[in-house]
C-alpha positions in Angstrom: 112.6 0.0 -24.1 112.9 3.8 -24.3 111.4 3.6 -27.8 108.4 1.8 -26.4 107.9 4.3 -23.7 108.2 7.1 -26.3 105.6 5.6 -28.6 103.1 4.9 -25.9 103.4 8.4 -24.5 103.0 10.0 -27.9 100.0 7.7 -28.6 98.3 8.9 -25.4 98.6 12.5 -26.6 96.6 11.7 -29.7 94.4 9.0 -28.4 92.8 10.8 -25.4 91.3 13.7 -27.3 89.9 11.4 -29.9 88.4 9.1 -27.3 86.8 12.1 -25.3 85.3 13.6 -28.4 84.1 10.3 -29.8 82.4 9.5 -26.4 80.7 12.8 -26.6 79.5 12.0 -30.1 78.2 8.7 -28.8 76.0 10.4 -26.2 74.5 12.7 -28.8 73.8 9.9 -31.4 72.5 7.6 -28.7 69.8 10.2 -28.1 69.0 10.3 -31.8 70.9 13.5 -32.8 73.9 13.4 -35.2 76.5 15.9 -34.1 78.5 16.8 -37.2 79.5 20.1 -35.4 82.3 18.4 -33.3 85.0 20.0 -35.3 83.6 23.5 -34.6 82.9 22.6 -31.0 86.5 21.4 -30.5 87.7 24.7 -32.1 85.6 26.8 -29.8 86.6 24.9 -26.7 90.3 25.0 -27.6 90.1 28.7 -28.4 88.5 29.8 -25.1 90.7 27.4 -23.1 93.9 28.5 -24.7 92.9 32.2 -24.5 92.4 31.7 -20.8 95.9 30.2 -20.5 97.3 33.1 -22.5 95.6 35.7 -20.3 96.6 34.0 -17.0 100.1 32.9 -18.0 101.9 35.6 -15.9 99.8 35.0 -12.8 99.1 31.3 -12.8 100.8 28.0 -13.9 100.6 24.3 -13.3 97.7 22.0 -12.8 95.2 24.4 -11.3 95.5 26.7 -14.3 94.9 23.7 -16.6 91.9 22.5 -14.7 90.3 25.9 -14.9 91.0 26.0 -18.6 89.3 22.5 -18.8 86.2 23.8 -17.2 86.1 26.9 -19.4 86.5 24.7 -22.6 83.7 22.4 -21.4 81.4 25.3 -20.7 82.1 26.8 -24.1 81.5 23.5 -25.9 78.3 23.0 -24.1 77.0 26.5 -24.9 78.0 26.3 -28.5 76.3 22.9 -28.9 73.0 24.4 -27.9 72.8 26.1 -31.3 72.9 22.7 -32.9 70.5 21.3 -30.4 68.0 24.1 -31.0 68.2 23.8 -34.8 68.0 20.0 -34.8 65.4 19.5 -32.0 63.2 22.5 -32.0 63.4 23.6 -35.6 63.6 20.1 -37.0 66.5 21.3 -39.3 68.7 18.9 -41.2 71.3 17.9 -38.6 74.1 17.6 -41.1 73.5 21.1 -42.4 73.3 22.6 -38.9 76.5 20.9 -37.9 78.3 22.0 -41.0 77.2 25.6 -40.5 78.7 25.6 -37.0 81.9 24.0 -38.3 82.3 26.9 -40.7 81.5 29.5 -38.1 83.8 28.4 -35.3 87.3 28.9 -37.0 86.2 32.2 -38.5 85.0 33.4 -35.1 88.2 32.3 -33.4 90.4 34.1 -35.9 88.3 37.3 -35.8 88.3 37.5 -32.0 92.0 36.6 -31.7 92.9 39.4 -34.1 90.7 41.9 -32.4 92.2 41.1 -29.0 95.9 40.7 -29.8 96.3 41.7 -33.5 97.3 38.2 -34.7 95.2 35.0 -35.0 97.7 32.7 -33.3 97.1 32.4 -29.5 100.2 31.3 -27.6 100.5 29.9 -24.0 103.2 28.6 -21.7 103.1 24.8 -21.3 103.7 24.2 -17.6 101.5 21.2 -17.3 103.6 18.2 -18.1 104.1 15.9 -15.1 107.6 14.5 -15.0 106.6 11.7 -12.6 103.4 11.1 -10.7 104.3 10.5 -7.0 104.6 6.9 -6.1 102.9 5.6 -9.3 105.8 7.0 -11.4 108.2 4.6 -9.6 106.4 1.4 -10.5 108.6 -0.7 -12.8 107.5 -0.6 -16.5 104.1 0.9 -15.8 105.6 3.9 -14.2 107.6 5.1 -17.2 104.9 3.9 -19.5 101.9 5.8 -18.0 102.9 7.9 -15.1 106.0 9.8 -16.4 106.1 12.7 -18.9 102.3 12.7 -18.7 99.5 15.2 -18.6 96.6 15.2 -16.1 94.3 15.3 -19.2 95.2 11.7 -19.9 93.8 10.6 -16.5 90.7 12.8 -17.1 90.1 11.0 -20.3 90.1 7.5 -18.7 87.9 8.8 -15.9 85.4 10.0 -18.6 85.5 6.6 -20.2 84.6 4.8 -16.9 81.9 7.4 -16.2 80.5 6.9 -19.7 80.3 3.2 -19.1 78.5 3.6 -15.8 76.1 6.3 -17.1 75.2 4.6 -20.3 74.6 1.0 -19.0 74.1 1.3 -15.2 71.8 4.3 -14.8 68.2 5.2 -15.6 69.4 8.2 -17.6 71.5 5.9 -19.8 68.6 3.6 -20.4 66.3 6.5 -21.3 68.9 8.0 -23.6 69.4 4.8 -25.5 65.7 4.3 -25.9 65.3 7.7 -27.4 67.9 6.9 -30.0 66.3 3.6 -30.9 62.5 4.1 -30.5 61.7 7.6 -29.5 57.9 7.2 -29.9 58.0 4.1 -27.6 60.1 6.1 -25.1 57.6 8.9 -25.3 54.7 6.6 -24.6 56.5 5.4 -21.5 56.6 8.9 -20.2 60.1 9.9 -21.2 60.6 13.5 -22.4 62.4 12.8 -25.7 63.3 16.4 -26.4 64.8 16.8 -23.0 66.9 13.6 -23.4 68.1 14.8 -26.8 69.1 18.1 -25.4 71.0 16.3 -22.7 72.8 14.1 -25.2 73.9 17.0 -27.4 75.0 19.1 -24.4 77.1 16.2 -23.1 78.7 15.9 -26.6 79.3 19.7 -26.6 81.0 19.6 -23.2 83.2 16.7 -24.1 83.9 18.1 -27.6 85.1 21.4 -26.0 87.3 19.5 -23.6 88.7 17.4 -26.4 89.7 20.5 -28.3 91.8 21.7 -25.4 93.2 18.3 -24.6 94.3 18.0 -28.3 96.3 21.3 -28.2 97.9 21.3 -24.8 100.2 18.2 -25.0 101.2 18.7 -28.6 101.7 22.5 -29.1 102.3 25.9 -27.4 99.9 27.8 -29.6 96.5 27.6 -31.2 95.8 28.8 -34.7 92.0 28.1 -35.0 92.6 24.6 -36.2 92.2 21.1 -34.7 93.5 19.2 -37.7 90.2 17.5 -38.6 90.0 15.7 -35.2 86.3 16.3 -35.0 85.7 14.3 -38.2 88.2 11.7 -37.2 86.3 11.3 -33.9 83.2 10.5 -35.9 85.2 7.8 -37.7 86.3 6.4 -34.4 82.7 6.4 -33.2 81.6 4.4 -36.2 84.6 2.1 -36.0 83.7 1.6 -32.3 80.1 0.8 -33.1 78.7 3.4 -30.6 80.1 1.4 -27.6 82.5 3.0 -25.0 85.0 0.2 -24.8 85.1 -0.3 -28.6 85.5 3.5 -28.9 88.5 3.3 -26.6 90.1 0.5 -28.7 89.4 2.4 -31.9 90.9 5.6 -30.4 94.0 3.6 -29.3 94.4 2.4 -32.9 94.0 5.7 -34.5 96.1 7.4 -31.8 98.9 5.0 -32.6 98.7 5.8 -36.3 98.8 9.6 -35.6 101.7 9.2 -33.1 103.7 7.3 -35.8 102.9 10.0 -38.3 103.9 12.8 -36.0 107.0 11.2 -34.4 108.4 8.7 -36.9 111.7 10.6 -36.9 112.1 9.7 -33.2 111.6 6.0 -33.9 114.9 4.6 -35.1 113.6 1.6 -37.1 111.1 3.9 -39.0 113.5 6.8 -39.6 116.1 4.4 -41.0 113.8 3.5 -43.9 114.1 7.1 -45.3 110.4 7.2 -46.3 109.2 10.8 -47.0 107.4 12.4 -44.1 104.2 13.1 -46.1 103.7 9.3 -46.5 103.5 8.9 -42.7 101.1 11.9 -42.4 98.7 10.3 -44.9 98.5 7.0 -43.1 95.9 7.9 -40.4 93.5 9.2 -43.0 94.0 6.4 -45.5 93.4 3.9 -42.7 90.3 5.9 -41.7 88.8 5.4 -45.2 89.7 1.7 -45.3 88.2 1.1 -41.8 84.9 3.0 -42.7 84.6 0.9 -45.9 84.6 -2.4 -44.0 82.8 -1.3 -40.8 79.9 0.6 -42.3 78.4 -2.6 -43.7 77.8 -3.9 -40.2 76.8 -0.6 -38.6 75.1 -0.8 -35.3 74.0 2.8 -35.3 71.0 3.9 -33.3 68.0 3.3 -35.5 66.5 6.8 -35.0 69.6 8.8 -35.3 69.4 11.8 -37.7 65.6 11.6 -37.9 63.9 14.6 -36.4 61.5 13.5 -33.7 58.0 14.8 -34.1 55.8 14.1 -31.1 52.6 14.2 -33.2 53.8 11.7 -35.8 53.9 7.9 -35.3 
């Protein structure tokens, strides 16, 4: 049973950031803008959040410090995504090129600033955020050790974002307007919807969630940040496609990929896997091989928004 608890807890560490970033990408693409810049946004969000943890490590600790870092990472991701929004919406630039440029800029910026501030590019922090047991909930048989022990508050933030995404996308006027802009922007415009404003909103939401995802990826799995989020921004796009741009499907896809990443990272702690004696690099390849296989089979029946990636021009019909 302890092995099951271990696998589930490790899976949560990898699943939650994937789900958060993929949900952010969903909002952007539902508005009609492809956000390839998620890798860069995650890098920037993680950098500023971890830098805050580094600076305040001697004066703060615990959940309040982490929550403040979460807000800083979200604000950073939102601001950074505005560059992509301006290039894609106002300048009608190629959205893939714009996103790629930001992906190249972010790690270089993080390395440069870190070296200027502290002389080395690696930013360290004290991890004081693990919750040994959530009061009351941690004592529930089976579910307690599974979900409410050795956990991080970011896990619960991730599930809250999932529920909020479901409500916003399908139960609000904003969600209906956002989806209409990604499917038929000219029809939405004729109905009085400001398409540009909705696209900005979609990209900004994806930026905030992408920045948060960067921090959420680093905190449970490391005590330092080296301007790298291990390709999670691109993996989140695969999760988005696998999940067919729907929140619940994205959650299930994130759970699947999170399990694969957990096995790759922690196979030595799983007795029946470590007993096989398979080289470690084999397990590390599994998530990416599965990503390619999944994309091959799911891309045929893609339910992507019809207008995604197509610059909207109000004067053209």
